[in-house]
SEDRENBA-124371 format. One record per residue: residue in one letter; residue number from 1; x, y, z of N, C-alpha, C in turn; chain. Coordinates in pm, whole numbers, plus 50000, padded with zeros to 5 digits. Layout:
<atoms>
<atom rest="A" nr="NUM" n_x="X" n_y="Y" n_z="Z" ca_x="X" ca_y="Y" ca_z="Z" c_x="X" c_y="Y" c_z="Z" kette="A"/>
...
</atoms>
This chain:
<atoms>
<atom rest="M" nr="1" n_x="26129" n_y="65907" n_z="22829" ca_x="26244" ca_y="65995" ca_z="22817" c_x="26368" c_y="65928" c_z="22876" kette="A"/>
<atom rest="K" nr="2" n_x="26476" n_y="65945" n_z="22809" ca_x="26602" ca_y="65888" ca_z="22857" c_x="26654" c_y="65970" c_z="22975" kette="A"/>
<atom rest="R" nr="3" n_x="26697" n_y="65900" n_z="23078" ca_x="26745" ca_y="65969" ca_z="23198" c_x="26897" c_y="65976" c_z="23204" kette="A"/>
<atom rest="R" nr="4" n_x="26964" n_y="65913" n_z="23110" ca_x="27109" ca_y="65913" ca_z="23113" c_x="27168" c_y="66054" c_z="23103" kette="A"/>
<atom rest="P" nr="5" n_x="27118" n_y="66141" n_z="23014" ca_x="27173" ca_y="66279" ca_z="23011" c_x="27149" c_y="66355" c_z="23141" kette="A"/>
<atom rest="I" nr="6" n_x="27036" n_y="66330" n_z="23206" ca_x="27008" ca_y="66397" ca_z="23332" c_x="27104" c_y="66348" c_z="23440" kette="A"/>
<atom rest="K" nr="7" n_x="27130" n_y="66218" n_z="23441" ca_x="27223" ca_y="66162" ca_z="23538" c_x="27365" c_y="66214" c_z="23513" kette="A"/>
<atom rest="L" nr="8" n_x="27402" n_y="66227" n_z="23387" ca_x="27534" ca_y="66280" ca_z="23353" c_x="27546" c_y="66426" c_z="23397" kette="A"/>
<atom rest="F" nr="9" n_x="27440" n_y="66503" n_z="23379" ca_x="27439" ca_y="66643" ca_z="23422" c_x="27453" c_y="66652" c_z="23574" kette="A"/>
<atom rest="A" nr="10" n_x="27382" n_y="66565" n_z="23646" ca_x="27392" ca_y="66564" ca_z="23792" c_x="27533" c_y="66527" c_z="23837" kette="A"/>
<atom rest="L" nr="11" n_x="27595" n_y="66432" n_z="23769" ca_x="27733" ca_y="66394" ca_z="23801" c_x="27829" c_y="66509" c_z="23774" kette="A"/>
<atom rest="L" nr="12" n_x="27806" n_y="66582" n_z="23667" ca_x="27888" ca_y="66698" ca_z="23635" c_x="27874" c_y="66807" c_z="23743" kette="A"/>
<atom rest="L" nr="13" n_x="27751" n_y="66830" n_z="23788" ca_x="27730" ca_y="66928" ca_z="23895" c_x="27798" c_y="66886" c_z="24024" kette="A"/>
<atom rest="L" nr="14" n_x="27794" n_y="66757" n_z="24055" ca_x="27863" ca_y="66708" ca_z="24174" c_x="28014" c_y="66728" c_z="24161" kette="A"/>
<atom rest="A" nr="15" n_x="28068" n_y="66701" n_z="24043" ca_x="28211" ca_y="66721" ca_z="24021" c_x="28248" c_y="66870" c_z="24033" kette="A"/>
<atom rest="L" nr="16" n_x="28164" n_y="66957" n_z="23980" ca_x="28191" ca_y="67100" ca_z="23992" c_x="28181" c_y="67147" c_z="24137" kette="A"/>
<atom rest="F" nr="17" n_x="28096" n_y="67083" n_z="24216" ca_x="28086" ca_y="67117" ca_z="24357" c_x="28211" c_y="67073" c_z="24433" kette="A"/>
<atom rest="F" nr="18" n_x="28263" n_y="66955" n_z="24403" ca_x="28380" ca_y="66902" ca_z="24473" c_x="28512" c_y="66963" c_z="24426" kette="A"/>
<atom rest="L" nr="19" n_x="28517" n_y="67013" n_z="24304" ca_x="28642" ca_y="67060" ca_z="24245" c_x="28715" c_y="67166" c_z="24328" kette="A"/>
<atom rest="P" nr="20" n_x="28650" n_y="67272" n_z="24375" ca_x="28724" ca_y="67370" ca_z="24456" c_x="28782" c_y="67310" c_z="24584" kette="A"/>
<atom rest="Y" nr="21" n_x="28709" n_y="67218" n_z="24645" ca_x="28759" ca_y="67156" ca_z="24767" c_x="28879" c_y="67067" c_z="24737" kette="A"/>
<atom rest="I" nr="22" n_x="28873" n_y="66994" n_z="24628" ca_x="28984" ca_y="66906" ca_z="24590" c_x="29109" c_y="66988" c_z="24560" kette="A"/>
<atom rest="L" nr="23" n_x="29092" n_y="67102" n_z="24493" ca_x="29206" ca_y="67186" ca_z="24458" c_x="29260" c_y="67266" c_z="24578" kette="A"/>
<atom rest="K" nr="24" n_x="29175" n_y="67298" n_z="24672" ca_x="29215" ca_y="67384" ca_z="24783" c_x="29276" c_y="67307" c_z="24900" kette="A"/>
<atom rest="V" nr="25" n_x="29225" n_y="67188" n_z="24928" ca_x="29270" ca_y="67112" ca_z="25045" c_x="29412" c_y="67061" c_z="25022" kette="A"/>
<atom rest="Q" nr="26" n_x="29495" n_y="67073" n_z="25122" ca_x="29634" ca_y="67034" ca_z="25111" c_x="29665" c_y="66899" c_z="25176" kette="A"/>
<atom rest="E" nr="27" n_x="29567" n_y="66841" n_z="25244" ca_x="29589" ca_y="66715" ca_z="25314" c_x="29544" c_y="66599" c_z="25226" kette="A"/>
<atom rest="W" nr="28" n_x="29633" n_y="66502" n_z="25206" ca_x="29608" ca_y="66393" ca_z="25112" c_x="29494" c_y="66303" c_z="25155" kette="A"/>
<atom rest="D" nr="29" n_x="29475" n_y="66284" n_z="25284" ca_x="29367" ca_y="66196" ca_z="25327" c_x="29230" c_y="66257" c_z="25297" kette="A"/>
<atom rest="L" nr="30" n_x="29217" n_y="66388" n_z="25310" ca_x="29092" ca_y="66453" ca_z="25276" c_x="29069" c_y="66457" c_z="25126" kette="A"/>
<atom rest="I" nr="31" n_x="29175" n_y="66475" n_z="25050" ca_x="29164" ca_y="66471" ca_z="24905" c_x="29117" c_y="66333" c_z="24860" kette="A"/>
<atom rest="L" nr="32" n_x="29172" n_y="66230" n_z="24923" ca_x="29132" ca_y="66093" ca_z="24890" c_x="28984" c_y="66071" c_z="24921" kette="A"/>
<atom rest="L" nr="33" n_x="28936" n_y="66122" n_z="25032" ca_x="28794" ca_y="66109" ca_z="25065" c_x="28705" c_y="66183" c_z="24965" kette="A"/>
<atom rest="L" nr="34" n_x="28746" n_y="66301" n_z="24924" ca_x="28668" ca_y="66376" ca_z="24827" c_x="28666" c_y="66308" c_z="24691" kette="A"/>
<atom rest="V" nr="35" n_x="28779" n_y="66256" n_z="24648" ca_x="28785" ca_y="66186" ca_z="24520" c_x="28703" c_y="66057" c_z="24526" kette="A"/>
<atom rest="A" nr="36" n_x="28709" n_y="65988" n_z="24638" ca_x="28627" ca_y="65867" ca_z="24654" c_x="28479" c_y="65903" c_z="24655" kette="A"/>
<atom rest="G" nr="37" n_x="28444" n_y="66016" n_z="24716" ca_x="28306" ca_y="66061" ca_z="24715" c_x="28256" c_y="66096" c_z="24577" kette="A"/>
<atom rest="L" nr="38" n_x="28344" n_y="66130" n_z="24488" ca_x="28308" ca_y="66156" ca_z="24349" c_x="28316" c_y="66028" c_z="24266" kette="A"/>
<atom rest="A" nr="39" n_x="28407" n_y="65939" n_z="24301" ca_x="28426" ca_y="65817" ca_z="24223" c_x="28310" c_y="65719" c_z="24242" kette="A"/>
<atom rest="L" nr="40" n_x="28251" n_y="65714" n_z="24360" ca_x="28141" ca_y="65621" ca_z="24383" c_x="28020" c_y="65650" c_z="24294" kette="A"/>
<atom rest="P" nr="41" n_x="27969" n_y="65772" n_z="24288" ca_x="27858" ca_y="65796" ca_z="24196" c_x="27899" c_y="65785" c_z="24049" kette="A"/>
<atom rest="A" nr="42" n_x="28024" n_y="65819" n_z="24017" ca_x="28070" ca_y="65804" ca_z="23879" c_x="28075" c_y="65658" c_z="23840" kette="A"/>
<atom rest="G" nr="43" n_x="28123" n_y="65574" n_z="23929" ca_x="28124" ca_y="65430" ca_z="23901" c_x="27984" c_y="65373" c_z="23888" kette="A"/>
<atom rest="D" nr="44" n_x="27893" n_y="65422" n_z="23971" ca_x="27754" ca_y="65377" ca_z="23962" c_x="27693" c_y="65420" c_z="23830" kette="A"/>
<atom rest="F" nr="45" n_x="27722" n_y="65542" n_z="23786" ca_x="27671" ca_y="65590" ca_z="23659" c_x="27724" c_y="65508" c_z="23542" kette="A"/>
<atom rest="L" nr="46" n_x="27853" n_y="65477" n_z="23545" ca_x="27913" ca_y="65403" ca_z="23435" c_x="27872" c_y="65256" c_z="23434" kette="A"/>
<atom rest="S" nr="47" n_x="27846" n_y="65199" n_z="23551" ca_x="27812" ca_y="65057" ca_z="23557" c_x="27665" c_y="65029" c_z="23534" kette="A"/>
<atom rest="S" nr="48" n_x="27580" n_y="65130" n_z="23549" ca_x="27438" ca_y="65106" ca_z="23524" c_x="27413" c_y="65104" c_z="23375" kette="A"/>
<atom rest="G" nr="49" n_x="27376" n_y="64989" n_z="23326" ca_x="27356" ca_y="64972" ca_z="23183" c_x="27216" c_y="65003" c_z="23137" kette="A"/>
<atom rest="Q" nr="50" n_x="27121" n_y="65006" n_z="23227" ca_x="26983" ca_y="65027" ca_z="23186" c_x="26932" c_y="65162" c_z="23232" kette="A"/>
<atom rest="D" nr="51" n_x="26837" n_y="65215" n_z="23158" ca_x="26772" ca_y="65339" ca_z="23197" c_x="26655" c_y="65309" c_z="23288" kette="A"/>
<atom rest="D" nr="52" n_x="26629" n_y="65400" n_z="23379" ca_x="26516" ca_y="65383" ca_z="23471" c_x="26385" c_y="65414" c_z="23402" kette="A"/>
</atoms>
């Protein structure tokens, strides 16, 4: 079974979890940390070319 759709779904859930915090927080340094926390798994998902 291909795991790419499952990984994409997990990434979407992580983004939905971070979204309220990103929209609510008014401090730029915390927003940067939250976006980086989302960008790292997104970059890993996009850079992994092979399925497990």
